[in-house]
N, C-alpha and C positions, 0 to 999 in steps of 0.2 A: 555725071554723080548729080543726086539731090540736094538743092541746099539746105541749109540749115532749120530752115522754117518749114521746108516743104518735110523733113524728115519728122518735125515734131508732128504736124497737122495731119499726117499719113497715117500716126499708128499713136493710139491713145495709151498701149502697152509700153511703147519705148519711152514714152514721155515721164509715164509710172516708174519705169527701170530707172531712168536719170535721176527723178526724184530721189528714189532711193537710196540710190549712188551718192547724191549730194549730201544726203542724211547721214549716211554712213561716214562719207569724209570728214563732216561736221562734227559728228561724235568721235573721229579719230583725231581731229586737230585739236579737239577738248582735253582730251586723253596726253596728246603730245605735250600741251601747254600744261598741264599739272604735273608731268614727267618734270617739263624743263624749271618750274618752278621750286620742283622740289633738290632738282641738280645745282641750280643756280642760286648757292647759297650768298647771302648779302654778304660784301667786305667789310672790313675795319678799315675806315679813313677813306676818303676820297679820292678816287683816280684821276690823274689828270688827263687832259683830251686836247691833240694840238693836230689841225686841220694840214693836209696841203693838197695841191691840185695841179694837174696838168690838161691841158684841153688840145685838140688838134680839129680843123676846120676838116680835113680828109678832102674829098673830092666834091663835097657841097658848093654852092656859090656863097652862101653866107654861115656865119655862125649860130646854130637856133637854140644852143645849150645855153643856160646860165647856171650858176652854182653862186652858194654863201659859205662862208667861214666863220663864224663865232665862236672861237673858242670859247669865251667867259660873257654872259650876260647878266650876270647874279645882278650887278649893279642897278641897271636898266630895269629889273623886272622886281625891285623895291616897290612897298615893303613885303616882303614872302613870309608864307608861312613858316612858324619855329620850324618846322621839320624838314624845309629846306636849305642847304647852304652853297647849292652852286648851281648853275644852269647855263648850258652849250647848246649852240643849233647848227647843224650842219644840212644842207640840202642841195640838190641836184635835178635842174627842170630840163625836160626833153621836149623843145616847143615843135609845134608841127603847123604848117600852115602860115608860116611868117615868124617872126622872132619877139612878137610883141608880149603875146601869152606868157612866155616863159623868164622876158624882161620884168614883164608887170609882176609876177610872182615873186623875181627874186627881190625885186624891188620893195614890196610890199607885204608878204606873209608874215615875214620875221616880227614886223613893226607892230600887224595887226594880233600876232601871237603875244608881242608883251604889253599889248594896252589890256589882252584879255586874260593874262596870266593871273592864277588867283593870287589876292591882297589878302594879307591876315591871315587868321587860323582857318582850317578847312578841317571835315571829319576823315576825311580820305583823298590822300594825294593822288593815287590811282586815277578814282574816279573823276575829281577836279580836273587833272592834267587832260583827261581824254577827252572831256568835255570841252577842254580849253580849246585843244586841236581842231576838234570838228566845228566847232565855232569858228574858228579862226578861218578855216578851208573854205567853209559856207559865204563867211562875210567878204573874203579876197576874189573868189569866184563871183561873186554878186555887184563889188567895184569893178572887176574887169567885163564882165558884160555891158553894165551901164554905160562904159567910156566906149565898149565895141560899138554898141547899138547907136551909139549917136553920131557914128560918124557917117560919112557919104560918099564911096559905099560902106556899111558895115564891115568891121573885120571880122574875118572867119578864123584868127589865131587861134590855135589852142595848147596845151601845154600836158604834159604828164609830170609826177612830181614825187621824188623820194627824199624825206624829211628826216633827218636824224634829232630828236630832241632828249638832250643828256639831263635827267633831275637828280644830281647828286650822283648814285652807279645803276641808276634806271634809265633804261633807252625805252625810249616811245619810238617807235619809226612807223611813220603816216605816209603810205603811197596812193597815190592816185594812177590808174594806167596798167596795162599787163606789167608784170614784173618781168618780162623777160626784154621789156623794152628799157627799163630802169630797175636797179636794185640796190640791196643794201645787203653787205656779207660781211658777218664778223669770224675773224680768226683767233681761232681757240687753241691753245695747246694740250695735248695729252699726252700727259707725263708718263703713261705706262706703254704705248704703243711709240711714243719720242716723235709723233708726227702731229702736224698744224690740221685742222679742221674747219670748213668751209661751211659755215651755219647761216642759212638763207634767215634774214630778217624782213623779207618782204613776201607778200600774200599775195599769190598770182590770182588776176582775174583778167577775164577777157570776152569778148559778145559771146562766144561760143558755148560760153562756160552756163551750167542752167540756171542758176541764179541770176547771173546777169541776163541770160538770155529772156528769160520770163519777165523781168522787169522793164526791159525795151519793148517785147512785144504788149505789155498791158498799160504801156503808155502810146501804144499805135504804132510804134516803128518796126523793125523786123533786122534780122540777120540774115546778110549773103556772103555767100564765100567767105567767111567768116569777120566779117566788116558789118558796123550799122550802116542801115539801108546801102548795103555793097561799099561803103566809100572809108568809114571811117576805123582804122583799126582799134581803138582802146573806146570800152564803156563807161571810164570813170575818165574826168579830166577838169582843167581850169580853163575857161574860156569854150570854143565851139558851140556857140550860141545857137547856130542852128540846128544843132543836134540835141539841144538841153530839155527838147518838146519831145523828143523820140527816147525819153528812158535814160540817155545817158547824164550822170550825177557828178557832184563833186565830192560826195564824202567818200573819204579816207577810209582803208582798212588801216587799222592802228594793231600794233602787235608791243610786247612789253618785253623785254629782255632784262635781266641783272648782270651787270658786269664783273667778271672775276677775276682773280689775280693771275689767270690762265689765258686771260685775252691780252691779245696784241695789238689787231690795229680793226678798226672798219674800213671797209672797201665800200665806196658809193658811186657807181658809175652806171652812165647811158647804155642803150644797145650797140652805141657803135665799138664800144668794148665786148658787150656779151653776145654779138654777132658771131664773134671769130674766138672768144676765150671762152670757156666753161668757168664758173664760180670757183671752183676747185683749182684750174689752172692758173687761175688770175691770183689767188693766194699764194699758190706756190712760186710763181715768178716775182712776187712782192717780197717774200721770205729770203728766195735766193738773193735779190739785192740789198737787203739787210743787212745781209751775212756776208755780204761783198767786200772784204778788207781793202780792196784798191779803190773805194770811193772815198776820197779825202776832200773835209770841209775846205771850204776857203778861210782864210787867216781871220780870226775872232769869232767864228762863226761855231757853233755845237754840231758834233759829229752825226748825232740823230738826224738833224735837219738835212744834212747833207744828204745822209742815205734815203731819205724818205722822198725828198725833192727827186732824187734819179731814180726810185721804184716809180712815181708819178709819171715821169718823164720817159722813163724807158719800156712801160708798158702801152702809156699812149700810143707813142712811137712804132711798139712791136704791132698793136692793134692795126695800124694803117698798113706796116708791112704786109701784113696777113691778108690784107685785101678788103678792110672794113671801108664800104665806100661813104658812109655818114660820119655825120661830126664825133668827134671822140673825147669825152669828158673822165677823166680818173680821179676820183678824190680818196685820199688816205686820211684818215684820223687816228694818229698814233693813240695808245692806252698807255699813261705816263705810271709806271709803279712807282 
């Protein structure tokens, strides 16, 4: 079968067709975002957030995933604009080629975010927070690449990132790398159907997609067998210095979602989970754990803590049982009403 690059170069009409499809999808995504904004009305009062996590090394020799749970960084971000009263941060980093990029991102990205977070009054919180996230990812990537290139031999590590920044009841989800590798999913209860829906909060992008492939080719790279230069599976990452000149970038996709009183939790996990669970299956598995009355808390601990911790541990273990050979990180963020 011809490679992705051969398919593009062999026919201009195919490229035009793909461009039309890309523009149609972009327009559709825009409509969906408008609909979401209408549906997701602002909630009275700030909804609490509390994160829980479980991880399994799986069949890998080392643990290349890293994670961060910061339930409340409001004080660290002071002085805040008057419109903002609470800031939280949750992230999962899925490393490849080593553990250094994911560990570096886990240690430094939120520190850079706090330094760059808007101080004092701002005209638009949304625009300012999005710019802050873009600058934070760029700065963190540059810091790691500087450190990596100074080594002999240079580090070749890279990492995807899925970060959820909560500003009051608004979630800003920034992701780098194919969302099939790591993604964030919101569990929202539908009172009419009495079912829990799994709403994807991550935008999918990989080297074979039109926009990603065009950028890579314009930079002098190519896509073979769905990979950059036939090697790298992701088109955006932190690190991967040897591919940055080939169109791999550290610019995250950023989505915005308003929390409602129908939301139960946010699931953030890596491909070790999503290779063997669909988002819907994972959400339903967690819901069943949260409703399992046999889970009893240790003395002096809240019941919710016991159930959320059990949900993370059971889901991570189940992923390994289902044959996931990769590292597994499962983070569940409780939405407290």
